[in-house]
Each structure stands twice: as structure tokens, then as C-alpha cells.
C-alpha positions in Angstrom: -55.7 23.1 -39.6 -54.9 21.7 -43.1 -53.2 23.2 -46.1 -51.3 26.4 -45.6 -53.0 27.8 -48.7 -56.3 27.6 -46.9 -55.0 29.7 -44.0 -55.2 33.4 -43.7 -51.5 34.4 -44.3 -49.5 37.4 -45.3 -46.4 37.1 -47.4 -43.7 39.2 -45.8 -41.0 38.3 -48.5 -41.7 36.5 -51.8 -39.5 34.5 -54.2 -36.5 34.7 -51.9 -33.8 32.3 -50.8 -33.7 30.4 -47.5 -30.8 32.6 -46.4 -32.8 35.7 -47.0 -35.7 34.3 -44.9 -33.2 33.4 -42.1 -31.5 36.8 -42.2 -34.8 38.6 -42.1 -36.0 36.6 -39.0 -32.6 37.1 -37.3 -32.8 40.8 -37.9 -36.4 41.5 -37.0 -37.4 39.1 -34.2 -36.0 38.7 -30.7 -38.0 35.5 -30.2 -36.8 33.0 -32.8 -36.2 29.3 -33.0 -33.9 27.2 -35.2 -35.5 24.1 -36.6 -34.4 21.3 -38.9 -35.8 20.6 -42.4 -38.9 18.5 -41.9 -40.1 20.4 -38.8 -43.9 20.3 -38.7 -45.9 23.6 -38.4 -49.5 24.2 -39.3 -49.7 20.5 -40.2 -47.1 21.0 -43.0 -43.5 20.2 -43.1 -40.9 22.9 -43.6 -38.3 22.2 -46.3 -35.2 24.1 -46.9 -31.5 24.5 -46.2 -30.6 24.6 -42.5 -30.5 26.5 -40.3 -34.2 27.4 -40.7 -35.4 30.1 -38.4 -39.0 30.7 -37.2 -39.9 34.0 -35.6 -42.6 34.9 -33.2 -44.1 38.3 -32.5 -47.2 38.4 -30.3 -49.6 35.7 -31.6 -48.0 35.6 -35.1 -45.6 33.0 -36.5 -43.1 33.9 -39.2 -41.6 31.0 -41.2 -40.3 30.1 -44.6 -42.6 28.3 -46.9 -41.7 26.9 -50.3 -44.5 26.6 -53.0 -43.5 24.3 -55.8 -42.9 26.2 -59.0 -43.3 29.6 -57.2 -40.3 29.8 -54.9 -39.8 30.4 -51.2 -41.8 32.9 -49.2 -41.6 34.2 -45.6 -45.2 33.9 -44.3 -46.9 35.5 -41.3 -49.8 33.7 -39.8 -51.7 34.7 -36.6 -52.1 31.6 -34.4 -51.9 31.7 -30.6 -52.2 27.9 -30.7 -49.2 27.4 -33.0 -47.1 29.9 -31.0 -47.8 27.9 -27.8 -47.2 24.6 -29.6 -43.8 25.9 -30.9 -42.8 27.1 -27.4 -43.7 23.8 -25.9 -41.6 21.8 -28.5 -38.6 23.8 -27.4 -36.5 23.8 -30.6 -33.2 25.7 -30.3 -33.9 29.3 -29.3 -31.6 31.7 -31.1 
């Protein structure tokens, strides 16, 4: 897929902490996964302070993304392929 900046995404939260992203995912999604820093999604590596949570709703993936000099965002990207890929990798389900 390439750079996340080239994908059609929606910023659910902007300029927040990793904890705020984690708390939002825990509160709003019943299907969520805990991953370690360095987990690869959309051909990019997630950075942050563990635990890092990724939420799934329908065909959308919700995950924290840090843009250098801009802060951390919780992004939403529609991608049935990435949802299936995440489910197959079987990270910790929370």
C-alpha cells in the first residue's frame, strides 16, 4: 500500500497521547488487539508506548499513528484486507 499519508484516512483524535488512543480504543471497540511497538500495519511500523491497541469495526481499522513534529493521531482506515491480515496474525485480543 505504501505511505499512510497516501491512504484515505480519517483522524478520529489528533495531537493526543498514546494513553488517550489506548483508552479510546478500549472504550469504543469490542474487537481490539494489543500489539507491541514495531507492529507493522499498512506497510508502516507503529511506534509508541505499550500497550498499543488497534480497534476494528466492520472493515475499518483504528490505530495510533505518530507524525514527526505533529504528534500522535488515532486514524481510521477502511481496509478489508488489513482487517483480515490483522485477524490472521492473531495478536493479543483484548
